[in-house]
N, C-alpha and C positions, 0 to 999 in steps of 0.2 A: 597514527594520525591523531591530531588533537581534537578533531570534530568527528562525531559519529557519522557513519556512512548514511544511515537512514534515520529520519526523525521518528519519534514514538508513534505518531498517527499512521505513518506509512508502514511501519513494522506491524502494527496491529491489523491494518487493512490487509496486508499480504497473508498474515496468519489466518485471518478470517476467510479469505478467498481460498486458501489451501484446504482449510477445514471443510468448507462447503463442497469442494470438489471431491474430497475423499469420502465424505458422508453420503454423497449420491451413489457411491459404489457399495459401501458397507450396508446402507439401509435398503438397498434394492436387492440384496442377496436373499434368496428364499431359504432361510435357515432350516425350515422344517425338514426338507429333504436334501439339504446341501451336504456333499461329501468333500473330501480333501481336495479333489480335483476342482470342484466348484470354487472352493476357497482360494486355491492357487490361482485360478483364472482371474478371480476378483482382485486379488492382491496385485497381480501383474498389471491388470487394467488400471487400478488406482495409482500405482507407482508411475506407470507410463503416462497417464493423463496429467498427473501433477507435474511430472518432469517437463512434458510438452508445454503446459500452460505456464510453468515457471520460466521457461526460455522465452515464450511469447511475451510474458509480462516484463521480463528484463529488457527485451527489445523495445517495448512500449516506453519503458522508463528512459532509455537512451533517446528515443524520439522526443519525449517530453522535455528532456534536458536540453536538447538542441533547440527546441522551440522557445524555451524560457531564455536561454542565452542569446539567441538571435533576436528575440523581442526586446530584451534588455539593451542590446547593442543599438538597435534601431531607435529606441527611446533616447538613449544617450546622444546619438547623432542628431536627433530632432531637437533636443534641448540646446545643443551647442550651435546648431545652425539657425535657430530661431532669431530673427532680427528684433522682434518685439519681446522685451523682457517679460511682459505680463503673460504672453503665450508660453514662454519657456517655464515660468513659474507654475502655470496651470498644468503643464505636462509633468512637472515634478510632483505636484500635489496629487495628480491622478495616479501616480505610481506608488504612492504611500498608502498604508492602511487608512481607512476612512477616519478612524478615531484619531490617528496621528495628524492627518491632513487638516482636520477640523480645528486643531489648536495651533497650527503653524501661521505665523504672521508673514506678511509680504516681505519684510526685511529678512526674515530667516530663510524664506525660499530663495530670495535673491542671493544670499550668502552661499547657499548650496549650488545655485546656478553658476556663480563665479568660480567655485571650486571645481565644478565639473568641466568648465571651460579651460581650466588650467591643467587638467589631466593630460598626459601624453596621448597621442593618437593610438587607439587600439590596434594591435597587430592583426594579421589575417587569421590567426588561430584563436582570437579572443572569444569567438562564439563556437569554438569546437569542443569536442569531448576531451576530457582530461582523465587522469588516472583515477580520481575519485569517482567520476561518472561510471567508468567501467567496473570498478569495485562495487559500487552501489547497485548496478544492474545485476552483477553476480550475486550480491546479497539478496536481492529481490527474488531471483530464480531459486536460490537455495531455501529461502523461507517458505516459498510455496511448496517445494518438493519435500523438504524435511518435515513439514507439518503432517505429511502422510503417516510417518512412522509411529508416533504415539497412538494413533487411532488404529493402525494396522497390527501393532504388536500382539494384542490378544489372539488374533487369528494365527499367528506364527507359533505360539506356545501352548495354545489350548486345543485339544482334540475335538471337543464338543462345540459345534458351530453356534448353537443358541447361547451358551454361556459366554463364548468369545464375543458375540454381538452385544450382549448386555454390558460386559466390561468395556468394550470399545465405545459404546454409546455413553457410558458414565465418564470415560476419559474425555470424550468430545464435549459433553456438557460442562465438565470442569474447565476445559480450555476456553469454551465460549464465555463462561461466567467470568473467568479471569480477564479476558480481553475487554468485556463490558465494564468490569470493575475498574480497570486501569483507564479506560476511556472516560468514564464518569468522573474519576478523580482528576484526570488531566484537564477537564473543562469546568471543574468546580461544581459538579452536580453530584447527586447521591450515587456513590459507587455501587451500593447494593441494588438500587433500582435499575441502574444501567446494566449491572451484571445479569439480573433476571431478564431484562428486556433483550439483551444480546442472545441469551439462550432461546427465547421465544422467536426472535428474528431469524436465528440460525435454523431452527426447526422449520419455520415457514419457508425459507429460501430452499432448503433441501426438499421439502414437500413439493414446491413448485418445479424444481429441477427434475425430480423423478416423474412428476405428472406429465411434464412436457417431453419426457424421453431423454433427459440429460444424464 
C-alpha cells in the first residue's frame, strides 16, 4: 500500500499505551521475594492484558473510522443540498483546518463547492469499512500487544528478579524517551525536552495506575 496504515502520532500513542499497561504489571511485582512462579504469573497477566486491550483498541479504531466516514458523508450531502451558496461555503470552511480556512477566499470556496456538486453520488458502502481500516485496526492491536515484549524479555532470560526488573525499567525508560523525542521532533519542539517529559509522564501514569489498583 502506498500510504502507511497508521500515522506517526497514532503509532506513538499506541506504543505509549502498551508501555503503560505492561509497566503496571512489572512495577507492581514484589521483586524482593518474587520467585519464578510469581514472574510467570506476572508475564502471563501482562501479555493477556495487553492482548485484550489491543483488541479493544482495535475495535475502537474501527468505530472511530466509521464515525469519521459517516460524518464526512453527511457533510458532503449537506454541502450538495444547500440552496444558499454561502451556507455551503461555510460548511466547507468549517471542515478545513482553521489555518487553511482563514486564507480561503469566497471564490475559492465556491470552486470547491461546484466540484463537490459534480461528484457522482456516493454508493452505499462509501461510509463503510474497507481493507485499509481493518489492517489499521490490526496494526493498532499488534502495537499494543507487541510493546509488552521488550519490557518483559529480561524476566524471561534472567533468573534474578531484581536485576530483571532494573533492566526492564531501563528498556521502558529508553522507549518512553524515544517516543517523546519523536513526538517533539514531529511538532517542531525540542526532542530532548519532550523525551525527558515523556519519561516523567510515563512514570506518573504508571504510579497512578498502580495506586488505583490498575
